[in-house]
N, C-alpha and C positions, 0 to 999 in steps of 0.2 A: 968175493963177496962184495966186495968195494964196486966191482964192474957192473953188479947187478943193481946195488943202490945208485949209482951212478945213472945206470939206463931208466931207472923208475924215474928219476930227478929231471933228467934233461930230455927223455924221448918225448915229452909231449909240455914242452915249456908253456905252450899256448894257454893249455887247459890247466897248467900250476899256478898262471897268473890268474886265470879266470876264478878259481878256487880259493885262490887270498882277494881277490877283488870283491868274492862273495862274501866271505867273510867279514870284512870291514864295512860292507852296506849293511849287513844282519846285524853287527855289532852296533852300530849308530841307530837304525831302524826300530831295533827291540830291545834297545837299551833300557825301556822298565822291566824286564824279563828278570831282573835279580841274577840269585844263584845258578839260574839256569841258562842266563846268558851265553857264557862261555862255550856251555854244552853244545847248545843251538848252533853257535857260530862255527864251532871247530865240527860239529858232526856234518852238517853241509858242505864246508869246504873239502873234508875229505871224501865225501860223497863224488864230489865233481870230481876230484884227482883218482881214486882210487878206481871210480865206474868204469871213468874214459881211458884208466891205463890197463885195465882188463880187457875192456873190449876192444882196443887195439891191438893188444898181443893176440888176442881169439883171431881177430880178423887179417891179420898180416902172418899167422902162425908163427910169431915171433919165438914162443916156448920151444917150437919144432926145432927151428934154427939155433937158439941155444943149447939144446941137447946134442947140437954136433961137435959143440966145443967140450971143453975139459972140465964142465961144470955141473958137480952133484945136483941130483934132484931135490935133495933134501933143504939145499943152500937157497935154490929158486924160490923153495919154498918161504924159504926164511925170512928172505927181502922182503916180502910184502908185509911181513909184521915190522922189521925194523923201520919200513917205512911208514908203517903207524906211529910209530913212535918218533919219527922225524919231523912229520907234518906236525904231531901235537906238540912237541918242541918250538918250531917255526910260530905255529898260533897263538901258543902262549908268549912268547916275545912280541910277536906284532901287537896281540891284546894288550899286554904291557904296557909298548909304546904309546898304544890309543888312549888308554886310560890316563897315563904321563901327561898327553896332549892336550887331554880334554880337561884334564885338572889344572896346567898350567895357562890355558885360555879361560880359564875362569869360570867354566860350564858346569864341569862335575857331571857330566850325563853317562860317562861310563865309569865305573868304581873299581877301584883295583882289585885283582882277582884274589881271592882269599883261598887258603889251600883246602879245603872243602870244595868252593867250586872249582877250583882246577882240577881235582879228582873227578867231580862228576864229570866233567869234560872228556877227561882219560878214560872213565867207567864207559861214556858212551861210546866212543869211537874202537874200544874195545870190543864193545857188544855188537855193534854194527860190524866191525870185521870178524869175529868170533862166528857170527851167523852164515854173512855173505860170501866171503872165500872156499870156505868148504861146499856151500851151494854152486857156487861159479867152478870149479872145479870139477864138480861132479854131473853139472845140467849145463855148463857154459854159463858166460856174462850176459848174453844177452836173454838168457830163460831165467836167469837170477833179477832182472833188472828191479821186475815190479816188487821183489819183496824188498829190496833196497830202497826204493821210493816209500813202499808202506812203511820202513822203519824210520825214514827221517819224516813222514807225516807224523808219527806216534811222536818223537822228539818233540816237531812242531808243537803238538797238542800239549805235552807236559809241561813245556816252557811257558806255557800262559795260565799254568795253574796258580791261585794265589800262595799256597803254601811255599812256592820258590819265589817270590817277590818280596819276601817280608827281610832280604837278605842275610836268613838263615836258613839251611837245609830243611828243618825240624823243626815244628812248634814249639817242643819243649826245648830248644836247643838256647842257651842263655850265656853260655859259660865258653872261652876260646879254646876249651880243652874238648869241650861237647864235638866242636866243628872239626877238631884234630883227630877224634875217635872216628868220626865220621869218613874222614879224607882219608885215613887209614885202611879202613874196612874197604872203602872203594878202592884203593892202591891193591888191597891183595887180592879184592875179586878180580879188578883189571888183567893182573899176571894170571890167577886161573883161567881165566876166560881164555886170554892169548895161549898159555900151555896146553889147554886140552884142543882147542881148534885148530894149535898148530900140529898137533898128534894126529887128528882128524883129518885136516887138509894134508898132512903127508901124506898118508894110507892111501888117501882117493889118488893122489897123486902120483906116486910110485906107481901104481898099478894101469895108468893109463898106458895106453898106445897109440903114441903118435906116429 
């Protein structure tokens, strides 16, 4: 498993850096997007990295090579979902550092992440991965690229809605515990999405004949 994670991270260093550059760029350009800012940034970052990895794997038949090694198919699939959590964690750290730097410089352009805003980001990439990864295993990375782009465009549209710009996720959310409740619901939803998607992806992948 560790080998597969390392492969996901190091195989396309240039695109990893590109993904995080997009993250930083979006964080400053769309800093007025309130609670959806982190979700917007992390979704586009994840799109840039995961889509590239899938396309490269498909183009160079990496999975066919992996299956000649003593590596289980379920670990190959699982590594894609673990990578999702790693990218989320890295984006969380990067966003926190950007917010700290912004406040230290006195601009305050980027606010510190709340728990609910962070969970919106996790739910966003979980939904993205839950939809695109099974489709990618079924129809190929190239065949699902428009679905990935569509999800990103939907996220871009949602991030501009006034309901997410007030600093709260819901209009009636006035207390910290409400935000925590929403965050917990989104966290549970993210876990369920990943579990269900993994089961579907593994079923499809296990039947593939390379």
